[in-house]
C-alpha positions in Angstrom: -17.9 -29.4 6.2 -20.8 -27.2 7.4 -19.7 -24.0 9.2 -23.0 -22.2 9.4 -23.6 -20.4 12.7 -26.5 -22.1 14.4 -27.2 -19.2 16.8 -28.2 -16.3 14.5 -28.1 -13.9 17.5 -24.3 -14.2 17.9 -21.4 -14.1 15.4 -19.3 -17.2 14.8 -16.0 -16.9 16.6 -12.9 -17.4 14.4 -9.3 -18.0 15.4 -6.5 -17.6 12.8 -3.0 -19.0 13.0 -0.1 -18.0 10.7 2.1 -21.0 9.8 5.8 -20.2 9.3 7.4 -19.2 12.6 4.1 -19.4 14.5 2.7 -22.9 14.3 6.1 -24.3 13.3 9.6 -23.3 14.3 11.4 -22.1 11.1 10.4 -20.9 7.7 9.0 -23.6 5.3 10.1 -21.8 2.2 13.8 -21.8 3.1 13.6 -25.3 4.5 12.0 -26.5 1.3 14.7 -24.9 -0.8 17.4 -26.6 1.3 15.5 -29.9 1.0 15.3 -29.7 -2.8 19.0 -28.9 -3.0 19.9 -31.9 -0.8 17.7 -34.1 -2.9 19.5 -32.9 -6.1 16.2 -31.5 -7.4 17.2 -27.8 -7.3 20.4 -26.4 -8.6 23.1 -24.5 -6.7 22.5 -21.3 -8.6 18.7 -21.5 -7.9 19.5 -22.0 -4.2 21.9 -19.1 -4.1 19.3 -16.8 -5.7 16.7 -17.9 -3.2 19.1 -17.2 -0.3 19.7 -13.7 -1.7 15.9 -13.2 -1.7 15.8 -14.4 1.9 18.4 -11.8 2.9 16.4 -9.0 1.3 13.2 -10.2 3.0 14.9 -10.5 6.4 16.3 -7.0 6.3 13.1 -5.4 4.8 14.8 -4.7 1.5 12.8 -4.5 -1.8 11.7 -7.9 -3.1 8.7 -9.6 -4.7 6.8 -12.3 -2.9 6.2 -14.0 -6.2 10.0 -14.3 -6.8 10.6 -16.8 -4.1 7.7 -19.0 -5.2 8.9 -18.8 -8.8 12.4 -19.9 -7.8 11.2 -22.9 -5.7 8.5 -24.1 -8.0 10.9 -23.7 -11.0 12.8 -26.8 -9.6 9.6 -28.9 -9.9 8.3 -27.9 -13.4 9.8 -30.9 -15.1 7.7 -33.2 -12.9 4.0 -33.7 -13.4 1.7 -32.4 -10.7 1.4 -35.7 -8.9 5.2 -36.2 -8.7 5.7 -32.6 -7.5 3.0 -33.0 -4.9 4.7 -36.2 -3.7 8.0 -34.2 -3.3 6.1 -31.7 -1.2 4.5 -34.4 0.9 7.8 -36.0 1.5 9.3 -32.7 2.5 6.5 -32.2 4.9 7.0 -35.6 6.5 10.8 -35.4 6.6 11.2 -31.8 7.7 8.1 -30.0 8.8 6.3 -32.7 10.8 8.7 -32.5 13.7 8.7 -28.6 13.9 5.2 -28.0 15.3 5.2 -25.9 18.4 3.4 -27.8 21.2 1.8 -24.6 22.4 0.3 -24.0 19.0 -1.2 -27.5 18.9 -2.6 -27.0 22.4 -4.0 -23.5 21.6 -5.8 -24.8 18.5 -7.3 -27.6 20.5 -8.5 -25.3 23.3 -10.1 -22.9 20.8 -11.8 -25.9 19.1 -13.1 -27.1 22.5 -14.6 -23.6 22.9 -16.6 -24.1 19.7 -14.5 -21.7 17.6 -13.6 -22.0 14.0 -9.9 -22.5 13.6 -8.2 -21.4 10.4 -4.6 -21.7 9.1 -3.3 -19.1 6.8 0.1 -19.3 5.0 2.2 -18.1 2.1 3.4 -21.7 1.6 2.2 -24.0 -1.1 -1.2 -25.6 -0.9 0.0 -29.3 -0.6 2.2 -28.4 2.4 -0.5 -26.2 4.1 -3.1 -28.9 3.7 -1.1 -31.4 5.7 -0.2 -28.8 8.3 -3.9 -27.8 8.7 -4.9 -31.4 9.2 -2.3 -32.0 11.9 -3.1 -28.7 13.6 -6.8 -29.6 13.7 -7.8 -26.5 11.7 -11.2 -26.4 10.1 -9.7 -25.1 6.8 -6.7 -23.3 5.4 -5.7 -20.6 3.0 -2.4 -20.9 1.1 -0.6 -19.9 -2.1 -1.7 -21.7 -5.2 0.5 -22.1 -8.3 -0.8 -22.3 -11.9 -0.9 -25.6 -13.7 -0.5 -26.1 -17.4 -0.4 -29.4 -19.3 -0.3 -31.4 -16.1 2.7 -29.5 -14.7 3.1 -26.7 -12.2 4.2 -23.4 -13.8 6.3 -20.8 -12.0 3.3 -18.4 -11.9 1.2 -17.8 -8.8 -2.5 -18.3 -9.2 -4.0 -15.2 -7.7 -1.9 -13.6 -5.0 0.8 -14.9 -2.6 -1.0 -15.2 0.7 1.3 -12.8 2.5 0.9 -9.5 4.3 -2.4 -7.8 3.5 -3.4 -10.8 1.5 -3.8 -12.9 4.7 -6.7 -10.9 6.2 -8.2 -10.6 2.7 -8.1 -14.4 2.3 -9.6 -14.9 5.8 -12.3 -12.4 5.2 -13.3 -14.0 1.9 -13.4 -17.5 3.4 -15.5 -16.3 6.4 -18.0 -14.4 4.3 -18.4 -17.5 2.0 -18.6 -20.1 4.7 -20.1 -18.2 7.7 -22.0 -15.4 6.1 -21.2 -11.8 5.6 -21.3 -10.0 8.9 -21.9 -13.3 10.8 -18.4 -13.8 12.1 -15.7 -12.2 14.2 -11.9 -12.8 14.6 -11.5 -13.3 18.3 -7.8 -14.4 18.3 -5.0 -14.3 15.8 -1.4 -15.6 16.0 1.6 -14.4 14.0 5.3 -14.1 14.3 6.4 -11.5 11.6 5.9 -7.8 11.0 4.1 -8.7 7.8 1.4 -10.4 10.0 0.4 -7.0 11.4 -2.6 -6.7 9.1 -3.8 -10.1 10.1 -3.2 -9.5 13.9 -5.0 -6.2 13.6 -8.2 -8.0 12.6 -8.4 -9.8 15.9 -9.9 -8.8 19.3 -6.9 -10.6 20.8 -3.6 -10.5 18.9 -0.7 -12.8 19.9 2.8 -12.2 18.6 4.6 -15.5 18.7 8.4 -15.4 19.1 8.3 -12.1 17.2 11.2 -10.3 15.5 12.3 -6.8 16.7 9.9 -5.0 14.4 6.8 -6.9 15.5 7.9 -6.7 19.2 7.9 -2.9 18.9 4.5 -2.9 17.3 3.1 -5.4 19.7 4.2 -3.3 22.7 2.7 -0.2 21.2 -0.6 -1.8 20.6 -0.8 -3.8 23.7 -0.7 -7.2 22.0 0.4 -10.3 23.9 3.9 -11.6 23.2 4.2 -15.3 23.4 7.6 -17.0 23.8 6.6 -20.4 22.6 9.1 -23.2 22.7 10.9 -24.8 19.7 10.6 -28.3 21.2 9.8 -30.9 18.6 6.3 -32.3 18.4 5.8 -36.1 18.2 6.8 -37.6 14.9 3.7 -37.9 12.6 2.8 -41.0 10.6 4.7 -41.3 7.3 2.9 -40.6 4.0 5.9 -41.8 2.0 9.2 -40.0 1.4 12.0 -39.7 -1.1 15.4 -40.8 0.1 17.4 -38.3 2.2 20.9 -37.5 1.0 23.2 -35.5 3.1 24.6 -32.5 1.3 25.6 -29.0 2.5 23.2 -26.3 1.5 24.1 -22.7 0.8 20.7 -21.6 2.2 21.1 -19.8 5.4 21.7 -22.4 8.1 19.7 -20.4 10.6 16.6 -21.1 8.6 17.0 -24.8 9.2 17.2 -24.5 13.0 14.2 -24.1 15.3 13.5 -20.5 16.0 14.6 -19.4 19.4 12.4 -17.1 21.5 13.8 -14.4 23.7 
């Protein structure tokens, strides 16, 4: 797709959406871990280790972003890339598709109607982000890539996890490549987590969506808009095929499976 700015006198206007907790209600990483456990793809011990990582992340304790991706992708390394991608597609359809916030879909459409470039940026895996960007109506997306060896995913991240300061860096690189260096501006950005502050800080208009306490404090200090978007389910999306769903209790924090509630 061609994104070149036709009017050289003005900068291209760009809008950026974070994914987890912003565009969707919930965190796709924890939801995916629970899904893999219910499907007997991931072990109990792996799920417990991921839950412990999630606790450290939630309470701002030391943790590596790569660790969570290593644990989740480690459950898929026995499959070839095509099979692993199918699992991620099925997870998207079975779990993620109904979690889109209606306000996010509407906001993306309104920005598009204004002629703006809409981007989705996420720490989630590329096959999941690709489907999400398509449904959101985004022009493109940036997400975490995993290394591939001998036709299988490895547990190593290719490049960096698209999280924290890596989000604005990924957006800047994309815009410079597709729109031209100095030929663009971030007019709006949407995020839900304190780690999205570097991304929100890029924008002329920053929007904190159902933010946690830390981001609420920062948003108020900086005069950013706080949006209490609903967790209502979006219409069910067309199926792209799915693995059978098997009910099984998960030791992943149950709160991560429930739509995020705004204050």
